N, CA, C and O of each residue as an XYZ file, in Angstrom:
504
protein
N      15.955      0.534    -21.159
C      14.820      0.354    -19.702
C      15.950      1.093    -18.643
O      17.151      0.831    -18.579
N      15.349      1.890    -18.002
C      15.671      2.734    -17.042
C      14.924      2.329    -15.865
O      13.695      2.382    -15.887
N      15.784      1.782    -14.465
C      14.852      1.230    -13.644
C      15.416      2.430    -12.142
O      16.610      2.325    -11.863
N      14.691      3.331    -11.394
C      14.954      3.816    -10.314
C      14.099      2.929     -9.022
O      13.185      2.113     -9.135
N      14.719      3.390     -7.912
C      14.477      2.643     -6.811
C      13.801      3.852     -5.835
O      14.158      5.020     -5.684
N      13.035      3.334     -5.425
C      12.413      4.405     -5.141
C      12.151      4.330     -3.371
O      11.755      3.231     -2.983
N      12.351      5.456     -2.246
C      12.443      5.795     -0.801
C      12.265      6.433     -0.837
O      12.424      7.331     -1.664
N      11.515      6.286      0.671
C      10.684      7.490      1.612
C      10.891      7.547      2.829
O      10.906      6.395      3.264
N      11.096      8.432      3.779
C      11.131      8.082      5.294
C       9.783      8.248      5.496
O       9.304      7.822      6.547
N       8.924      8.912      4.501
C       7.354      8.796      5.190
C       6.505      7.916      5.031
O       5.283      8.005      5.153
N       7.604      6.386      4.546
C       7.135      5.362      4.728
C       7.424      4.406      5.726
O       8.402      4.719      6.405
N       7.026      3.623      5.950
C       7.877      2.101      6.502
C       9.194      1.792      6.101
O       9.215      1.569      4.891
N      10.204      1.698      6.588
C      11.567      1.342      5.870
C      11.197     -0.275      5.588
O      10.893     -1.074      6.473
N      11.294     -0.582      4.107
C      11.877     -2.429      4.216
C      12.024     -3.252      5.620
O      12.808     -2.959      6.522
N      11.398     -3.994      5.616
C      12.052     -5.184      6.541
C      12.440     -6.652      6.309
O      12.439     -7.673      6.997
N      12.766     -6.335      5.070
C      13.168     -7.477      4.136
C      14.456     -6.945      3.060
O      15.238     -6.016      3.263
N      14.396     -7.749      2.011
C      15.475     -7.375      0.893
C      14.350     -7.026      0.055
O      13.973     -8.059     -0.500
N      13.652     -6.048     -0.282
C      13.233     -5.493     -1.185
C      13.203     -4.362     -0.937
O      13.537     -3.877      0.145
N      12.724     -3.645     -2.077
C      12.506     -1.671     -2.232
C      11.461     -1.311     -1.842
O      10.451     -1.998     -1.993
N      11.463     -0.052     -1.201
C       9.623     -0.015     -0.930
C       8.799      0.082     -2.845
O       7.716     -0.465     -3.053
N       9.540      0.823     -3.953
C       8.925      0.702     -4.811
C      10.268      0.676     -5.456
O      11.394      0.776     -4.969
N       9.673      0.446     -7.207
C      10.666      0.237     -8.126
C      10.161      1.161     -9.379
O       8.944      1.254     -9.540
N      10.824      1.677    -10.051
C      10.323      2.608    -11.259
C      10.950      2.083    -12.286
O      12.173      1.948    -12.240
N      10.027      1.593    -13.684
C      10.540      1.242    -14.586
C       9.674      2.144    -15.871
O       8.490      1.955    -16.151
N      10.458      3.005    -16.448
C       9.835      4.072    -17.128
C       8.778      4.791    -16.722
O       9.112      5.647    -15.902
N       7.414      4.776    -17.023
C       6.352      5.605    -16.477
C       5.533      4.452    -15.302
O       4.678      4.839    -14.505
N       6.031      2.927    -15.416
C       5.109      2.297    -14.390
C       6.142      2.206    -12.984
O       7.370      2.150    -12.904
N       5.132      2.216    -11.992
C       6.085      2.103    -10.485
C       5.552      0.714     -9.838
O       4.330      0.741     -9.691
N       5.997     -0.163     -9.530
C       5.619     -0.828     -8.460
C       6.026     -1.178     -7.461
O       7.059     -1.799     -7.211
N       4.620     -0.508     -6.299
C       4.854     -0.472     -4.665
C       4.919     -2.007     -4.237
O       4.154     -2.923     -4.535
N       5.982     -2.005     -3.505
C       5.647     -2.920     -2.332
C       4.667     -3.044     -1.897
O       3.893     -2.110     -2.106
N       4.162     -4.186     -1.095
C       3.679     -4.633     -0.111
C       3.286     -3.241      1.132
O       4.229     -2.932      1.861
N       2.712     -2.911      1.216
C       2.419     -1.859      2.632
C       1.555     -2.949      3.395
O       0.749     -3.726      2.884
N       1.988     -2.806      5.055
C       1.217     -3.330      6.255
C       0.826     -2.143      7.208
O       0.971     -1.082      6.602
N       0.344     -1.947      8.598
C      -0.070     -0.736      8.696
C       1.286     -0.533      9.695
O       0.849      0.285     10.505
N       2.177     -0.713      9.948
C       3.202     -0.136     10.418
C       3.352      1.653     10.284
O       3.233      2.235      9.206
N       3.615      2.310     11.522
C       3.937      3.978     11.807
C       5.282      3.684     11.574
O       6.077      2.971     12.186
N       5.441      4.752     10.017
C       6.890      4.980      9.934
C       8.035      5.090     10.890
O       9.119      4.512     10.968
N       7.350      6.164     11.699
C       8.159      6.823     13.131
C       8.516      6.023     13.726
O       9.658      6.237     14.133
N       7.967      4.809     14.131
C       8.251      4.148     15.568
C       8.286      2.787     15.063
O       8.534      1.969     15.949
N       7.987      1.952     13.080
C       8.266      1.007     13.194
C       6.989     -0.509     13.667
O       6.962     -1.707     13.382
N       6.220      0.291     14.385
C       5.600     -0.574     15.193
C       3.832     -0.642     14.622
O       3.295      0.462     14.534
N       2.954     -1.888     14.248
C       2.445     -1.975     14.094
C       1.222     -0.910     14.826
O       1.169     -0.706     16.039
N       0.357     -0.350     13.895
C      -0.839      0.589     14.675
C      -2.285     -0.208     15.316
O      -2.552     -1.213     14.658
N      -2.932     -0.032     16.085
C      -3.870     -0.778     16.595
C      -5.089     -0.641     15.550
O      -5.508      0.137     14.693
N      -5.436     -2.027     16.221
C      -6.898     -1.574     15.169
C      -6.972     -2.649     13.902
O      -5.909     -3.113     13.489
N      -8.090     -3.002     13.355
C      -8.152     -2.965     11.583
C      -8.548     -1.786     11.229
O      -8.093     -1.455     10.135
N      -9.436     -0.773     11.889
C      -9.135      0.464     10.814
C      -8.098      1.100     10.766
O      -7.624      1.423      9.678
N      -7.452      1.456     12.052
C      -6.520      1.646     12.011
C      -5.112      1.107     10.868
O      -4.342      1.711     10.121
N      -5.271      0.028     11.153
C      -4.109     -0.910     10.184
C      -4.159     -0.367      8.689
O      -3.180      0.033      8.059
N      -6.013     -0.445      8.043
C      -6.209     -0.341      6.715
C      -6.455      1.600      6.325
O      -6.720      1.950      5.175
N      -6.309      2.633      7.474
C      -5.957      3.671      7.195
C      -4.048      3.850      6.915
O      -3.401      4.391      6.018
N      -3.671      3.136      8.111
C      -2.260      3.190      7.673
C      -1.639      2.991      6.331
O      -0.889      3.707      5.668
N      -2.232      1.656      6.089
C      -1.880      0.936      4.715
C      -1.350      2.026      3.736
O      -0.279      2.316      3.203
N      -3.146      2.668      3.774
C      -3.477      3.850      2.652
C      -1.823      4.818      2.887
O      -0.808      4.677      2.205
N      -1.974      5.519      3.751
C      -1.508      6.529      3.868
C       0.239      6.123      3.888
O       0.953      7.117      3.754
N       0.877      4.976      4.017
C       1.992      4.103      3.716
C       2.033      4.342      2.125
O       3.008      4.946      1.675
N       0.856      3.825      1.105
C       1.144      3.676      0.017
C       0.966      5.102     -0.798
O       1.619      5.358     -1.809
N       0.321      5.692     -0.412
C       0.198      6.989     -0.802
C       1.875      7.646     -0.318
O       2.572      8.103     -1.225
N       2.271      7.646      0.732
C       4.024      8.713      1.095
C       4.860      7.677     -0.346
O       5.495      8.301     -1.196
N       4.771      6.475     -0.421
C       5.580      6.086     -1.465
C       4.884      6.175     -2.612
O       5.477      5.541     -3.485
N       3.689      6.777     -3.091
C       3.557      6.845     -4.709
C       3.770      8.473     -4.789
O       3.923      8.955     -5.911
N       3.784      9.216     -3.805
C       4.462     10.311     -3.659
C       6.114     10.581     -4.058
O       6.674     11.358     -4.831
N       6.527      9.647     -3.227
C       8.166      9.632     -3.427
C       8.174      9.681     -4.745
O       8.726     10.582     -5.377
N       7.660      8.869     -5.174
C       7.855      8.384     -6.733
C       6.830      8.914     -7.806
O       6.303      8.274     -8.716
N       6.660     10.390     -7.438
C       6.584     11.554     -8.222
C       4.525     11.333     -8.733
O       3.955     11.794     -9.722
N       4.156     10.796     -8.017
C       2.714     10.201     -8.397
C       1.806     10.457     -6.668
O       2.265     10.856     -5.598
N      -0.065      9.879     -7.177
C      -0.115      9.728     -6.197
C      -1.426      8.472     -5.829
O      -1.276      7.383     -6.384
N      -2.069      8.568     -5.353
C      -3.216      7.596     -4.824
C      -4.161      7.422     -6.379
O      -4.664      6.313     -6.562
N      -4.298      8.098     -7.054
C      -5.105      8.692     -8.271
C      -4.672      7.775     -9.236
O      -5.385      7.245    -10.088
N      -3.315      7.590     -9.042
C      -2.257      7.403    -10.833
C      -2.365      5.795    -10.280
O      -2.131      4.961    -11.155
N      -2.745      5.181     -8.708
C      -2.648      3.877     -9.348
C      -3.746      3.534     -9.875
O      -4.826      4.111     -9.751
N      -3.361      1.966    -10.875
C      -4.473      1.257    -11.861
C      -4.313     -0.322    -11.509
O      -4.697     -1.264    -12.202
N      -3.565     -0.375    -10.101
C      -3.779     -1.968     -9.926
C      -3.546     -1.947     -8.673
O      -2.371     -1.693     -8.410
N      -4.535     -2.199     -7.383
C      -4.217     -2.231     -6.401
C      -4.820     -4.072     -5.498
O      -5.918     -4.603     -5.666
N      -3.959     -4.469     -4.844
C      -3.894     -5.933     -4.577
C      -4.025     -6.123     -2.909
O      -3.049     -6.025     -2.165
N      -5.026     -6.334     -2.568
C      -5.544     -6.314     -0.612
C      -5.557     -7.525     -0.370
O      -6.307     -8.322     -0.933
N      -4.446     -7.908      0.793
C      -4.484     -8.897      1.252
C      -4.952     -9.036      3.251
O      -4.426     -8.515      4.234
N      -5.995     -9.865      3.123
C      -7.094     -9.575      4.890
C      -6.742    -11.211      5.261
O      -6.782    -12.260      4.619
N      -6.438    -10.899      6.415
C      -6.321    -12.285      7.492
C      -7.674    -12.705      7.498
O      -7.872    -13.889      7.771
N      -8.669    -11.958      7.247
C     -10.198    -12.146      7.739
C     -11.061    -11.508      6.787
O     -11.265    -10.298      6.688
N     -11.457    -12.258      6.228
C     -12.507    -11.138      4.836
C     -14.231    -10.577      5.208
O     -15.238    -10.177      4.623
N     -13.698    -10.891      6.654
C     -14.891    -10.444      7.549
C     -14.915     -8.615      7.474
O     -15.819     -7.791      7.619
N     -13.318     -8.497      7.150
C     -12.943     -6.936      7.241
C     -13.240     -6.343      5.942
O     -13.247     -5.112      5.938
N     -13.474     -6.899      4.900
C     -13.723     -6.371      3.497
C     -14.183     -5.034      3.732
O     -13.592     -3.957      3.656
N     -15.801     -5.441      4.147
C     -16.793     -4.290      3.927
C     -15.680     -2.722      4.697
O     -15.540     -1.630      4.146
N     -15.192     -3.066      5.782
C     -14.277     -2.037      6.279
C     -13.537     -1.123      5.415
O     -13.614      0.105      5.381
N     -12.666     -2.058      4.589
C     -11.689     -2.019      3.681
C     -12.228     -0.960      2.814
O     -11.741      0.166      2.721
N     -13.420     -1.454      2.091
C     -14.111     -0.509      0.968
C     -14.835      0.651      1.376
O     -15.267      1.469      0.564
N     -15.017      0.769      2.923
C     -15.852      1.709      3.535
C     -14.418      3.089      3.576
O     -14.711      4.269      3.384
N     -13.090      2.685      3.826
C     -12.309      3.494      4.234
C     -11.615      3.639      2.793
O     -11.270      4.716      2.305
N     -11.500      2.659      2.324
C     -10.764      3.290      0.547
C     -11.540      4.010      0.083
O     -10.908      4.729     -0.691
N     -12.622      4.292      0.075
C     -13.592      5.214     -0.656
C     -13.250      6.550     -0.068
O     -13.541      7.551     -0.723
N     -12.480      6.710      1.459
C     -12.599      8.148      1.555
C     -10.640      8.718      1.442
O     -10.262      9.813      1.858
N      -9.790      7.769      0.861
C      -8.601      7.613     -0.360
C      -8.652      7.523     -1.555
O      -7.669      8.052     -2.076
N      -9.715      6.867     -2.625
C      -9.838      6.860     -3.712
C     -10.841      7.778     -4.105
O     -11.476      8.360     -3.225
N     -11.086      8.003     -5.367
C     -11.857      8.654     -6.215
C     -11.906      8.139     -7.433
O     -10.947      7.792     -8.123
N     -13.389      8.078     -7.773
C     -13.725      7.462     -9.401
C     -13.003      7.807    -10.443
O     -12.462      8.907    -10.326
N     -12.782      7.154    -11.570
C     -12.525      5.853    -11.582
C     -11.268      4.682    -10.997
O     -10.161      4.488    -11.501
N     -11.726      4.177    -10.076
C     -11.038      3.293     -8.947
C     -10.005      2.071     -9.661
O     -10.303      1.191    -10.469
N      -8.906      2.340     -9.129
C      -8.061      1.448     -9.561
C      -8.446     -0.164    -10.058
O      -8.937     -0.702     -9.066
N      -8.427     -0.759    -10.759
C      -8.724     -2.157    -11.025
C      -7.986     -2.746     -9.074
O      -7.105     -2.121     -8.484
N      -8.577     -3.823     -8.607
C      -8.083     -4.685     -7.496
C      -8.452     -5.912     -7.214
O      -9.469     -6.414     -7.693
N      -7.624     -6.545     -6.372
C      -8.270     -7.844     -6.041
C      -8.254     -7.959     -4.860
O      -7.889     -6.829     -4.533
N      -8.436     -8.723     -3.600
C      -8.720     -8.592     -2.350
C      -9.039    -10.772     -2.098
O      -9.743    -11.704     -2.488
N      -7.597    -10.331     -0.942
C      -7.575    -12.079     -1.230
C      -7.398    -12.411      0.484
O      -6.581    -11.782      1.157
N      -8.093    -13.253      0.945
C      -7.911    -14.031      1.833
C      -6.595    -15.036      2.224
O      -6.359    -16.137      1.726
N      -5.626    -14.160      3.509
C      -4.836    -15.046      3.503
C      -4.628    -15.693      4.951
O      -5.372    -15.175      5.784
N      -3.888    -16.590      5.399
C      -3.210    -17.333      7.008
C      -3.088    -16.323      7.920
O      -3.860    -15.997      8.821
N      -1.591    -15.668      7.451
C      -1.104    -14.460      8.248
C      -0.466    -13.853      7.272
O      -0.301    -14.246      6.118
N      -0.008    -12.595      7.923
C       1.370    -11.394      7.094
C       1.728    -11.059      7.962
O       1.117    -11.033      9.030
N       3.409    -10.517      7.643
C       4.249    -10.369      8.326
C       3.783     -9.089      9.788
O       2.806     -8.340      9.814
N       4.599     -9.203     10.572
C       4.642     -8.450     12.319
C       2.849     -8.918     12.706
O       2.304     -8.417     13.689
N       2.284     -9.668     12.019
C       1.087    -10.178     12.394
C      -0.224     -9.212     12.090
O      -1.236     -9.128     12.785
N       0.067     -8.513     10.872
C      -0.867     -7.401     10.292
C      -2.351     -7.789     10.098
O      -2.600     -8.904     10.557
N      -3.010     -7.386      9.742
C      -4.205     -8.020      9.793
C      -4.394     -7.751      8.169
O      -4.885     -8.688      7.540
N      -4.035     -6.516      7.415
C      -4.036     -5.910      6.082
C      -2.372     -5.714      5.661
O      -1.293     -5.381      6.151
N      -3.023     -6.194      4.332
C      -1.706     -5.588      3.234
C      -2.054     -5.348      2.345
O      -3.136     -5.853      2.043
N      -1.381     -4.428      1.340
C      -2.332     -3.784     -0.265
C      -0.376     -3.171     -0.721
O       0.521     -2.463     -0.261
N      -0.710     -4.149     -2.010
C       0.336     -3.568     -2.724
C      -0.339     -2.887     -4.413
O      -1.484     -2.862     -4.863
N       0.758     -2.491     -4.877
C       0.019     -1.378     -6.201
C       0.988     -1.272     -7.421
O       2.177     -1.587     -7.370
N       0.444     -0.867     -8.353
C       0.928     -0.528     -9.241
C       0.529      0.846    -10.015
O      -0.683      0.997    -10.170
N       1.300      1.778    -10.480
C       1.184      3.139    -10.504
C       1.613      3.367    -11.974
O       2.532      2.570    -12.160
N       1.420      3.978    -12.956
C       1.461      4.130    -14.298
C       1.285      6.132    -14.217
O       0.205      6.715    -14.123
N       2.627      6.794    -14.287
C       2.618      8.258    -14.354
C       2.467      8.652    -15.478
O       2.653      7.986    -16.496
N       2.045      9.997    -15.400
C       2.005     11.123    -16.865
C       1.511     10.137    -18.083
O       1.376     10.584    -19.222
Protein backbone atom coordinates (compact mmCIF):
# COMPACT_ATOMS: atom_id res chain seq x y z
CA UNK A 1 0.00 0.00 0.00
CA UNK A 2 1.42 3.33 -1.06
CA UNK A 3 0.27 6.39 0.88
CA UNK A 4 0.78 9.91 -0.51
CA UNK A 5 0.09 13.10 1.41
CA UNK A 6 -1.66 15.79 -0.65
CA UNK A 7 -0.97 19.45 0.09
CA UNK A 8 -1.74 22.63 -1.83
CA UNK A 9 -1.47 26.34 -1.11
CA UNK A 10 -4.74 26.77 -3.06
CA UNK A 11 -6.70 25.47 -0.05
CA UNK A 12 -6.37 26.44 3.61
CA UNK A 13 -3.38 25.00 5.42
CA UNK A 14 -4.25 22.37 8.01
CA UNK A 15 -5.13 23.99 11.33
CA UNK A 16 -4.45 20.85 13.33
CA UNK A 17 -2.77 17.48 13.26
CA UNK A 18 -4.04 16.31 9.88
CA UNK A 19 -3.26 16.44 6.16
CA UNK A 20 -5.41 18.17 3.55
CA UNK A 21 -5.81 14.77 1.89
CA UNK A 22 -4.25 11.33 1.82
CA UNK A 23 -4.09 9.18 -1.30
CA UNK A 24 -3.98 5.40 -0.99
CA UNK A 25 -3.74 3.72 -4.38
CA UNK A 26 -6.63 5.25 -6.43
CA UNK A 27 -8.62 6.47 -3.42
CA UNK A 28 -8.16 9.96 -1.95
CA UNK A 29 -9.54 10.89 1.47
CA UNK A 30 -10.12 14.66 1.64
CA UNK A 31 -10.13 16.20 5.11
CA UNK A 32 -12.92 18.49 6.20
CA UNK A 33 -12.93 21.95 4.69
CA UNK A 34 -14.59 24.98 6.22
CA UNK A 35 -15.09 28.35 4.56
CA UNK A 36 -11.57 29.66 5.13
CA UNK A 37 -10.03 31.83 2.45
CA UNK A 38 -6.65 30.13 1.79
CA UNK A 39 -4.92 33.48 1.22
CA UNK A 40 -5.97 35.06 4.52
CA UNK A 41 -6.88 31.97 6.59
CA UNK A 42 -9.97 33.93 7.68
CA UNK A 43 -13.54 32.66 7.53
CA UNK A 44 -15.47 34.26 4.65
CA UNK A 45 -18.66 36.16 5.47
CA UNK A 46 -22.13 34.64 5.48
CA UNK A 47 -23.49 31.16 4.96
CA UNK A 48 -23.59 31.45 1.15
CA UNK A 49 -19.98 32.64 1.03
CA UNK A 50 -18.92 29.81 3.33
CA UNK A 51 -20.71 27.17 1.26
CA UNK A 52 -19.03 28.41 -1.93
CA UNK A 53 -15.62 28.54 -0.21
CA UNK A 54 -16.01 24.99 1.12
CA UNK A 55 -16.58 23.68 -2.41
CA UNK A 56 -13.73 25.81 -3.81
CA UNK A 57 -11.41 24.43 -1.12
CA UNK A 58 -12.47 20.84 -1.80
CA UNK A 59 -11.95 21.43 -5.54
CA UNK A 60 -8.43 22.77 -4.93
CA UNK A 61 -7.46 19.73 -2.85
CA UNK A 62 -9.04 17.36 -5.39
CA UNK A 63 -7.06 19.06 -8.18
CA UNK A 64 -3.82 18.79 -6.18
CA UNK A 65 -4.50 15.05 -5.87
CA UNK A 66 -4.97 14.72 -9.64
CA UNK A 67 -8.76 14.78 -9.79
CA UNK A 68 -11.77 17.07 -9.62
CA UNK A 69 -15.10 17.35 -7.85
CA UNK A 70 -16.48 15.03 -10.55
CA UNK A 71 -14.33 12.25 -9.08
CA UNK A 72 -15.89 12.48 -5.59
CA UNK A 73 -17.83 9.37 -4.68
CA UNK A 74 -18.83 10.35 -1.12
CA UNK A 75 -19.45 13.75 0.42
CA UNK A 76 -20.20 14.44 4.08
CA UNK A 77 -21.72 17.79 5.03
CA UNK A 78 -21.87 19.23 8.53
CA UNK A 79 -24.13 22.21 9.26
CA UNK A 80 -24.64 24.14 12.47
CA UNK A 81 -28.14 25.05 11.27
CA UNK A 82 -30.01 22.57 9.08
CA UNK A 83 -32.32 25.32 7.80
CA UNK A 84 -29.38 26.14 5.47
CA UNK A 85 -29.63 22.70 3.84
CA UNK A 86 -31.71 23.94 0.85
CA UNK A 87 -29.07 26.62 0.20
CA UNK A 88 -26.35 23.93 0.27
CA UNK A 89 -28.31 21.93 -2.32
CA UNK A 90 -28.75 25.00 -4.53
CA UNK A 91 -25.08 25.97 -4.41
CA UNK A 92 -23.84 22.39 -4.66
CA UNK A 93 -25.66 22.05 -8.00
CA UNK A 94 -23.37 24.75 -9.42
CA UNK A 95 -20.25 22.73 -8.53
CA UNK A 96 -21.40 19.16 -9.26
CA UNK A 97 -23.05 17.46 -12.21
CA UNK A 98 -24.94 14.22 -12.32
CA UNK A 99 -24.33 11.59 -11.22
CA UNK A 100 -23.91 13.23 -7.84
CA UNK A 101 -21.71 11.66 -5.16
CA UNK A 102 -23.29 9.75 -2.31
CA UNK A 103 -23.86 12.20 0.52
CA UNK A 104 -24.72 12.64 4.17
CA UNK A 105 -25.80 15.86 5.87
CA UNK A 106 -25.44 16.13 9.63
CA UNK A 107 -26.53 18.85 12.02
CA UNK A 108 -23.81 19.66 14.55
CA UNK A 109 -23.59 21.96 17.57
CA UNK A 110 -20.51 23.81 16.34
CA UNK A 111 -17.59 23.70 13.93
CA UNK A 112 -13.99 24.93 14.08
CA UNK A 113 -13.45 28.71 14.02
CA UNK A 114 -17.20 29.36 14.24
CA UNK A 115 -17.82 28.01 10.73
CA UNK A 116 -21.42 27.30 9.72
CA UNK A 117 -20.63 24.50 7.24
CA UNK A 118 -17.92 21.89 6.72
CA UNK A 119 -17.50 19.11 4.17
CA UNK A 120 -15.16 16.19 3.74
CA UNK A 121 -15.06 13.69 0.89
CA UNK A 122 -13.74 10.51 -0.64
CA UNK A 123 -12.50 10.58 -4.22
CA UNK A 124 -11.57 7.71 -6.55
CA UNK A 125 -9.22 8.43 -9.44
CA UNK A 126 -9.11 6.81 -12.87
